[in-house]
DOVO-351446 format. One record per residue (C-alpha): residue number from 1; residue in one letter; chain; z, y, x. Coordinates in pm, whole numbers, plus 50000, padded with zeros to 5 digits. Each point is the difference from the previous one (the first is absolute). Example, Ala and Ser with C-alpha at 12.3 -4.5 7.8 and 13.67 -1.06 7.14 Angstrom:
<sites>
<site pos="1" code="A" unit="A" w="50780" v="49550" u="51230"/>
<site pos="2" code="S" unit="A" w="49934" v="50344" u="50137"/>
</sites>
This chain:
<sites>
<site pos="1" code="X" unit="A" w="18790" v="24535" u="52846"/>
<site pos="2" code="X" unit="A" w="50273" v="49837" u="49811"/>
<site pos="3" code="X" unit="A" w="50007" v="49607" u="49980"/>
<site pos="4" code="X" unit="A" w="50106" v="49765" u="49687"/>
<site pos="5" code="X" unit="A" w="50340" v="49869" u="50108"/>
<site pos="6" code="X" unit="A" w="49949" v="49682" u="49899"/>
<site pos="7" code="X" unit="A" w="50272" v="49889" u="49749"/>
<site pos="8" code="X" unit="A" w="50090" v="49665" u="49957"/>
<site pos="9" code="X" unit="A" w="49861" v="49930" u="49624"/>
<site pos="10" code="X" unit="A" w="50263" v="49762" u="49970"/>
<site pos="11" code="X" unit="A" w="50352" v="50145" u="49914"/>
<site pos="12" code="X" unit="A" w="50239" v="49707" u="49983"/>
<site pos="13" code="X" unit="A" w="49914" v="49666" u="50082"/>
<site pos="14" code="X" unit="A" w="50214" v="49723" u="49913"/>
<site pos="15" code="X" unit="A" w="49852" v="49661" u="50104"/>
<site pos="16" code="X" unit="A" w="49696" v="49941" u="49787"/>
<site pos="17" code="X" unit="A" w="50093" v="50295" u="49774"/>
<site pos="18" code="X" unit="A" w="49821" v="50341" u="50112"/>
<site pos="19" code="X" unit="A" w="50033" v="50331" u="49890"/>
<site pos="20" code="X" unit="A" w="49736" v="50247" u="50001"/>
<site pos="21" code="X" unit="A" w="50082" v="50382" u="50060"/>
<site pos="22" code="X" unit="A" w="49715" v="50056" u="49723"/>
<site pos="23" code="X" unit="A" w="50146" v="49787" u="49753"/>
<site pos="24" code="X" unit="A" w="50362" v="50175" u="50054"/>
<site pos="25" code="X" unit="A" w="49768" v="50349" u="49946"/>
<site pos="26" code="X" unit="A" w="49909" v="49868" u="49637"/>
<site pos="27" code="X" unit="A" w="50363" v="49913" u="49956"/>
<site pos="28" code="X" unit="A" w="50118" v="50346" u="50113"/>
<site pos="29" code="X" unit="A" w="49758" v="50118" u="49757"/>
<site pos="30" code="X" unit="A" w="50109" v="49880" u="49717"/>
<site pos="31" code="X" unit="A" w="50363" v="49993" u="50055"/>
<site pos="32" code="X" unit="A" w="49990" v="50382" u="50028"/>
<site pos="33" code="X" unit="A" w="49740" v="50033" u="49756"/>
<site pos="34" code="X" unit="A" w="50299" v="49848" u="49759"/>
<site pos="35" code="X" unit="A" w="50256" v="50195" u="50099"/>
<site pos="36" code="X" unit="A" w="49778" v="50322" u="49957"/>
<site pos="37" code="X" unit="A" w="49929" v="49826" u="49658"/>
<site pos="38" code="X" unit="A" w="50348" v="49959" u="49914"/>
<site pos="39" code="X" unit="A" w="50069" v="50433" u="50072"/>
<site pos="40" code="X" unit="A" w="49691" v="50057" u="49775"/>
<site pos="41" code="X" unit="A" w="50075" v="49772" u="49703"/>
<site pos="42" code="X" unit="A" w="50314" v="50179" u="49970"/>
<site pos="43" code="X" unit="A" w="49832" v="50371" u="49867"/>
<site pos="44" code="X" unit="A" w="50023" v="49992" u="49652"/>
<site pos="45" code="X" unit="A" w="49604" v="49998" u="49987"/>
<site pos="46" code="X" unit="A" w="49979" v="49640" u="50152"/>
<site pos="47" code="X" unit="A" w="49775" v="49733" u="49824"/>
<site pos="48" code="X" unit="A" w="50208" v="49742" u="50117"/>
<site pos="49" code="X" unit="A" w="50395" v="49974" u="50121"/>
<site pos="50" code="X" unit="A" w="50158" v="49908" u="50300"/>
<site pos="51" code="X" unit="A" w="50046" v="49634" u="49925"/>
<site pos="52" code="X" unit="A" w="49629" v="49943" u="49917"/>
<site pos="53" code="X" unit="A" w="49923" v="50131" u="50356"/>
<site pos="54" code="X" unit="A" w="50042" v="49607" u="50150"/>
<site pos="55" code="X" unit="A" w="49701" v="49908" u="49717"/>
<site pos="56" code="X" unit="A" w="49804" v="50267" u="50108"/>
<site pos="57" code="X" unit="A" w="50011" v="49889" u="50375"/>
<site pos="58" code="X" unit="A" w="49928" v="49660" u="49928"/>
<site pos="59" code="X" unit="A" w="49643" v="50066" u="49801"/>
<site pos="60" code="X" unit="A" w="49910" v="50283" u="50224"/>
<site pos="61" code="X" unit="A" w="50086" v="49747" u="50298"/>
<site pos="62" code="X" unit="A" w="49776" v="49752" u="49823"/>
<site pos="63" code="X" unit="A" w="49708" v="50260" u="49960"/>
<site pos="64" code="X" unit="A" w="50022" v="50110" u="50374"/>
<site pos="65" code="X" unit="A" w="49958" v="49664" u="50165"/>
<site pos="66" code="X" unit="A" w="49760" v="49881" u="49754"/>
<site pos="67" code="X" unit="A" w="49781" v="50283" u="49916"/>
<site pos="68" code="X" unit="A" w="49991" v="50101" u="50398"/>
<site pos="69" code="X" unit="A" w="49905" v="49629" u="50091"/>
<site pos="70" code="X" unit="A" w="49697" v="49980" u="49752"/>
<site pos="71" code="X" unit="A" w="49938" v="50390" u="50046"/>
<site pos="72" code="X" unit="A" w="49934" v="49906" u="50377"/>
<site pos="73" code="X" unit="A" w="49794" v="49683" u="49910"/>
<site pos="74" code="X" unit="A" w="49786" v="50170" u="49782"/>
<site pos="75" code="X" unit="A" w="49981" v="50316" u="50142"/>
<site pos="76" code="X" unit="A" w="49986" v="49963" u="50366"/>
<site pos="77" code="X" unit="A" w="49950" v="49600" u="50083"/>
<site pos="78" code="X" unit="A" w="49797" v="49821" u="49739"/>
<site pos="79" code="X" unit="A" w="49757" v="49862" u="50229"/>
<site pos="80" code="X" unit="A" w="50299" v="49818" u="50156"/>
<site pos="81" code="X" unit="A" w="50150" v="49871" u="49636"/>
<site pos="82" code="X" unit="A" w="49672" v="49832" u="49953"/>
<site pos="83" code="X" unit="A" w="49972" v="49832" u="50277"/>
<site pos="84" code="X" unit="A" w="50388" v="49876" u="49978"/>
<site pos="85" code="X" unit="A" w="50151" v="50069" u="49660"/>
<site pos="86" code="X" unit="A" w="50364" v="49928" u="50104"/>
<site pos="87" code="X" unit="A" w="50042" v="50241" u="50255"/>
<site pos="88" code="X" unit="A" w="50027" v="50207" u="49678"/>
<site pos="89" code="X" unit="A" w="50366" v="49786" u="49971"/>
<site pos="90" code="X" unit="A" w="50059" v="50034" u="50412"/>
<site pos="91" code="X" unit="A" w="50142" v="50370" u="49979"/>
<site pos="92" code="X" unit="A" w="50237" v="49929" u="50307"/>
<site pos="93" code="X" unit="A" w="49662" v="50053" u="50205"/>
<site pos="94" code="X" unit="A" w="49964" v="50371" u="49883"/>
<site pos="95" code="X" unit="A" w="49776" v="50202" u="49771"/>
<site pos="96" code="X" unit="A" w="50144" v="50222" u="49722"/>
<site pos="97" code="X" unit="A" w="49832" v="50283" u="49844"/>
<site pos="98" code="X" unit="A" w="50162" v="50295" u="49803"/>
<site pos="99" code="X" unit="A" w="49731" v="50091" u="49775"/>
<site pos="100" code="X" unit="A" w="50069" v="49599" u="49868"/>
<site pos="101" code="X" unit="A" w="50336" v="50040" u="50024"/>
<site pos="102" code="X" unit="A" w="49989" v="50314" u="49765"/>
<site pos="103" code="X" unit="A" w="49811" v="49821" u="49760"/>
<site pos="104" code="X" unit="A" w="50270" v="49724" u="50020"/>
<site pos="105" code="X" unit="A" w="50310" v="50286" u="49906"/>
<site pos="106" code="X" unit="A" w="49788" v="50154" u="49699"/>
<site pos="107" code="X" unit="A" w="49927" v="49632" u="49849"/>
<site pos="108" code="X" unit="A" w="50433" v="49909" u="50093"/>
<site pos="109" code="X" unit="A" w="50091" v="50393" u="49829"/>
<site pos="110" code="X" unit="A" w="49769" v="49929" u="49719"/>
<site pos="111" code="X" unit="A" w="50200" v="49657" u="49942"/>
<site pos="112" code="X" unit="A" w="50349" v="50122" u="50054"/>
<site pos="113" code="X" unit="A" w="49920" v="50283" u="49758"/>
<site pos="114" code="X" unit="A" w="49916" v="49759" u="49745"/>
<site pos="115" code="X" unit="A" w="50315" v="49821" u="50048"/>
<site pos="116" code="X" unit="A" w="50218" v="50282" u="49967"/>
<site pos="117" code="X" unit="A" w="49778" v="50190" u="49715"/>
<site pos="118" code="X" unit="A" w="49923" v="50283" u="50234"/>
<site pos="119" code="X" unit="A" w="49626" v="50152" u="50065"/>
<site pos="120" code="X" unit="A" w="49803" v="49948" u="50316"/>
<site pos="121" code="X" unit="A" w="50032" v="50329" u="50118"/>
<site pos="122" code="X" unit="A" w="50355" v="50047" u="49935"/>
<site pos="123" code="X" unit="A" w="50087" v="49720" u="50249"/>
<site pos="124" code="X" unit="A" w="49735" v="50143" u="50240"/>
<site pos="125" code="X" unit="A" w="50144" v="50327" u="50031"/>
<site pos="126" code="X" unit="A" w="50308" v="49855" u="50071"/>
<site pos="127" code="X" unit="A" w="49899" v="49792" u="50244"/>
<site pos="128" code="X" unit="A" w="49756" v="50179" u="50199"/>
<site pos="129" code="X" unit="A" w="50239" v="50219" u="50230"/>
<site pos="130" code="X" unit="A" w="50137" v="49684" u="50096"/>
<site pos="131" code="X" unit="A" w="49662" v="49823" u="50154"/>
<site pos="132" code="X" unit="A" w="49960" v="50210" u="50305"/>
<site pos="133" code="X" unit="A" w="50324" v="49861" u="50115"/>
<site pos="134" code="X" unit="A" w="49830" v="49638" u="50031"/>
<site pos="135" code="X" unit="A" w="49719" v="50141" u="50109"/>
<site pos="136" code="X" unit="A" w="50164" v="50191" u="50317"/>
<site pos="137" code="X" unit="A" w="50185" v="49716" u="50054"/>
<site pos="138" code="X" unit="A" w="49680" v="49760" u="50055"/>
<site pos="139" code="X" unit="A" w="49829" v="50256" u="50203"/>
<site pos="140" code="X" unit="A" w="50283" v="49974" u="50250"/>
<site pos="141" code="X" unit="A" w="49948" v="49625" u="49975"/>
<site pos="142" code="X" unit="A" w="49623" v="50047" u="50082"/>
<site pos="143" code="X" unit="A" w="50097" v="50188" u="50313"/>
<site pos="144" code="X" unit="A" w="50265" v="49744" u="50093"/>
<site pos="145" code="X" unit="A" w="49730" v="49747" u="49961"/>
<site pos="146" code="X" unit="A" w="49752" v="50213" u="50200"/>
<site pos="147" code="X" unit="A" w="49710" v="49981" u="49737"/>
<site pos="148" code="X" unit="A" w="49811" v="50238" u="49772"/>
<site pos="149" code="X" unit="A" w="49957" v="50211" u="50331"/>
<site pos="150" code="X" unit="A" w="49808" v="50342" u="49998"/>
<site pos="151" code="X" unit="A" w="49640" v="50103" u="50154"/>
<site pos="152" code="X" unit="A" w="50005" v="50134" u="50369"/>
<site pos="153" code="X" unit="A" w="50123" v="50278" u="50059"/>
<site pos="154" code="X" unit="A" w="50072" v="50241" u="50305"/>
<site pos="155" code="X" unit="A" w="50303" v="50204" u="49805"/>
<site pos="156" code="X" unit="A" w="50321" v="49985" u="50237"/>
<site pos="157" code="X" unit="A" w="50133" v="49760" u="49731"/>
<site pos="158" code="X" unit="A" w="49740" v="49747" u="50033"/>
<site pos="159" code="X" unit="A" w="50148" v="49644" u="50037"/>
<site pos="160" code="X" unit="A" w="49816" v="49651" u="50168"/>
<site pos="161" code="X" unit="A" w="50066" v="49753" u="49776"/>
<site pos="162" code="X" unit="A" w="49998" v="49648" u="50205"/>
<site pos="163" code="X" unit="A" w="49832" v="49812" u="49677"/>
<site pos="164" code="X" unit="A" w="49752" v="50231" u="49992"/>
<site pos="165" code="X" unit="A" w="49662" v="49872" u="50155"/>
<site pos="166" code="X" unit="A" w="50002" v="50249" u="50276"/>
<site pos="167" code="X" unit="A" w="50258" v="50255" u="50215"/>
<site pos="168" code="X" unit="A" w="49874" v="50319" u="49831"/>
<site pos="169" code="X" unit="A" w="50296" v="50202" u="49877"/>
<site pos="170" code="X" unit="A" w="49962" v="50051" u="49634"/>
<site pos="171" code="X" unit="A" w="50158" v="50172" u="49687"/>
<site pos="172" code="X" unit="A" w="50351" v="49857" u="49896"/>
<site pos="173" code="X" unit="A" w="49902" v="50001" u="49647"/>
<site pos="174" code="X" unit="A" w="50231" v="49751" u="49853"/>
<site pos="175" code="X" unit="A" w="50247" v="50329" u="50095"/>
<site pos="176" code="X" unit="A" w="49791" v="50261" u="49856"/>
<site pos="177" code="X" unit="A" w="49993" v="49753" u="49654"/>
<site pos="178" code="X" unit="A" w="50371" v="49950" u="50071"/>
<site pos="179" code="X" unit="A" w="50040" v="50399" u="49950"/>
<site pos="180" code="X" unit="A" w="49800" v="50099" u="49724"/>
<site pos="181" code="X" unit="A" w="50000" v="49672" u="49830"/>
<site pos="182" code="X" unit="A" w="50360" v="49971" u="50014"/>
<site pos="183" code="X" unit="A" w="50190" v="50314" u="50086"/>
<site pos="184" code="X" unit="A" w="49783" v="50253" u="49867"/>
<site pos="185" code="X" unit="A" w="49906" v="49863" u="49663"/>
<site pos="186" code="X" unit="A" w="50376" v="49868" u="49949"/>
<site pos="187" code="X" unit="A" w="50110" v="50341" u="50036"/>
<site pos="188" code="X" unit="A" w="49735" v="50158" u="49777"/>
<site pos="189" code="X" unit="A" w="50061" v="49748" u="49739"/>
<site pos="190" code="X" unit="A" w="50362" v="50003" u="49987"/>
<site pos="191" code="X" unit="A" w="50022" v="50368" u="49992"/>
<site pos="192" code="X" unit="A" w="49692" v="50025" u="49746"/>
<site pos="193" code="X" unit="A" w="50216" v="49715" u="49777"/>
<site pos="194" code="X" unit="A" w="50325" v="50125" u="50037"/>
<site pos="195" code="X" unit="A" w="49965" v="50167" u="49644"/>
<site pos="196" code="X" unit="A" w="49814" v="49876" u="49691"/>
<site pos="197" code="X" unit="A" w="49640" v="50036" u="50001"/>
<site pos="198" code="X" unit="A" w="49708" v="49937" u="49754"/>
<site pos="199" code="X" unit="A" w="49977" v="49626" u="50000"/>
<site pos="200" code="X" unit="A" w="49704" v="49894" u="50256"/>
<site pos="201" code="X" unit="A" w="50062" v="50308" u="50222"/>
<site pos="202" code="X" unit="A" w="50167" v="49804" u="50268"/>
<site pos="203" code="X" unit="A" w="49799" v="49720" u="50004"/>
<site pos="204" code="X" unit="A" w="49657" v="50216" u="49993"/>
<site pos="205" code="X" unit="A" w="50220" v="50190" u="50317"/>
<site pos="206" code="X" unit="A" w="50053" v="49672" u="50208"/>
<site pos="207" code="X" unit="A" w="49630" v="49885" u="49904"/>
<site pos="208" code="X" unit="A" w="49874" v="50363" u="50131"/>
<site pos="209" code="X" unit="A" w="50213" v="50018" u="50303"/>
<site pos="210" code="X" unit="A" w="49964" v="49624" u="50119"/>
<site pos="211" code="X" unit="A" w="49658" v="50015" u="49933"/>
<site pos="212" code="X" unit="A" w="49928" v="50313" u="50220"/>
<site pos="213" code="X" unit="A" w="50237" v="49889" u="50265"/>
<site pos="214" code="X" unit="A" w="49845" v="49691" u="50053"/>
<site pos="215" code="X" unit="A" w="49646" v="50125" u="49969"/>
<site pos="216" code="X" unit="A" w="50068" v="50257" u="50305"/>
<site pos="217" code="X" unit="A" w="50166" v="49781" u="50197"/>
<site pos="218" code="X" unit="A" w="49713" v="49714" u="50016"/>
<site pos="219" code="X" unit="A" w="49808" v="50263" u="50187"/>
<site pos="220" code="X" unit="A" w="50173" v="49898" u="50309"/>
<site pos="221" code="X" unit="A" w="50150" v="49631" u="49896"/>
<site pos="222" code="X" unit="A" w="49713" v="49720" u="50140"/>
<site pos="223" code="X" unit="A" w="49846" v="49836" u="49711"/>
<site pos="224" code="X" unit="A" w="50041" v="49634" u="49952"/>
<site pos="225" code="X" unit="A" w="49791" v="49840" u="50269"/>
<site pos="226" code="X" unit="A" w="49859" v="49737" u="49702"/>
<site pos="227" code="X" unit="A" w="49867" v="50306" u="49804"/>
<site pos="228" code="X" unit="A" w="49962" v="50291" u="50249"/>
<site pos="229" code="X" unit="A" w="49854" v="50309" u="49804"/>
<site pos="230" code="X" unit="A" w="49834" v="49982" u="49664"/>
<site pos="231" code="X" unit="A" w="49813" v="50304" u="50013"/>
<site pos="232" code="X" unit="A" w="49931" v="50308" u="50204"/>
<site pos="233" code="X" unit="A" w="50128" v="49900" u="50316"/>
<site pos="234" code="X" unit="A" w="50331" v="50074" u="49855"/>
<site pos="235" code="X" unit="A" w="50100" v="49863" u="49644"/>
<site pos="236" code="X" unit="A" w="50271" v="49749" u="50044"/>
<site pos="237" code="X" unit="A" w="50092" v="49763" u="49716"/>
<site pos="238" code="X" unit="A" w="50330" v="50146" u="49964"/>
<site pos="239" code="X" unit="A" w="49840" v="50359" u="49917"/>
<site pos="240" code="X" unit="A" w="49758" v="49808" u="49768"/>
<site pos="241" code="X" unit="A" w="50309" v="49870" u="49850"/>
<site pos="242" code="X" unit="A" w="50198" v="50337" u="50011"/>
<site pos="243" code="X" unit="A" w="49727" v="50209" u="49827"/>
<site pos="244" code="X" unit="A" w="50092" v="49876" u="49657"/>
<site pos="245" code="X" unit="A" w="50364" v="50064" u="50013"/>
<site pos="246" code="X" unit="A" w="49984" v="50348" u="50122"/>
<site pos="247" code="X" unit="A" w="49732" v="50063" u="49694"/>
<site pos="248" code="X" unit="A" w="50236" v="49784" u="49760"/>
<site pos="249" code="X" unit="A" w="50352" v="50211" u="50118"/>
<site pos="250" code="X" unit="A" w="49833" v="50310" u="49945"/>
<site pos="251" code="X" unit="A" w="49864" v="49904" u="49635"/>
<site pos="252" code="X" unit="A" w="50355" v="49874" u="49929"/>
<site pos="253" code="X" unit="A" w="50173" v="50328" u="50105"/>
<site pos="254" code="X" unit="A" w="49727" v="50169" u="49854"/>
<site pos="255" code="X" unit="A" w="50016" v="49828" u="49622"/>
<site pos="256" code="X" unit="A" w="50444" v="49986" u="50016"/>
<site pos="257" code="X" unit="A" w="49982" v="50374" u="50031"/>
<site pos="258" code="X" unit="A" w="49744" v="50066" u="49768"/>
<site pos="259" code="X" unit="A" w="50186" v="49756" u="49722"/>
<site pos="260" code="X" unit="A" w="50317" v="50171" u="50106"/>
<site pos="261" code="X" unit="A" w="49900" v="50361" u="49922"/>
<site pos="262" code="X" unit="A" w="49804" v="49914" u="49692"/>
</sites>
């Protein structure tokens, strides 16, 4: 049985200024995504150039932060918002949703595409292989914070998390998600998008793979205490929100290749 290392969540403390590891992981994700985006922008089929990557990063950052926060409030903790509406603005207290962040990024990509005269899916197909970098970095941040732990397990790598309400060994589900949503998803999308594909295909693969990985990991991830299981003693909000992603992703790939073959 392993024990969580209990990292100090504050990476740098300069008087009243405290920089948290979680914020740094987001920063690393954005910087590495920007760097990889500049590499992709050099391809002859790229819809944007290297100089535009700074603008793309700004739009995506706004989409992630606003969408992630609004999504968490709407999907996971709406009751608390009704009691304390100003809690929505206190982002330092925690609470971000991937699915909300995805919607925010989609809106940001549409907005940026209109600005530069490109279609939504041209931008989305370009951005999709960069997203797993941020996802993986964020899951490392979750692990450092000792949050979003998994369900109890007797497997050798089960880990005791001090923040959990008991002393049970649990799945380190944050690391599972880092491996699947970060490493595997990045490798698959980077390889798949390394040469031109039909429009919508890269976006479709992203949705299908992420939705599948998240759906599977939810079986060993502890559900949010304020929600619990939504049905069948196993269905979680994360799974419910991931199902439409899988369906939409497969549909996009089907129509992309069907149109390309026509």
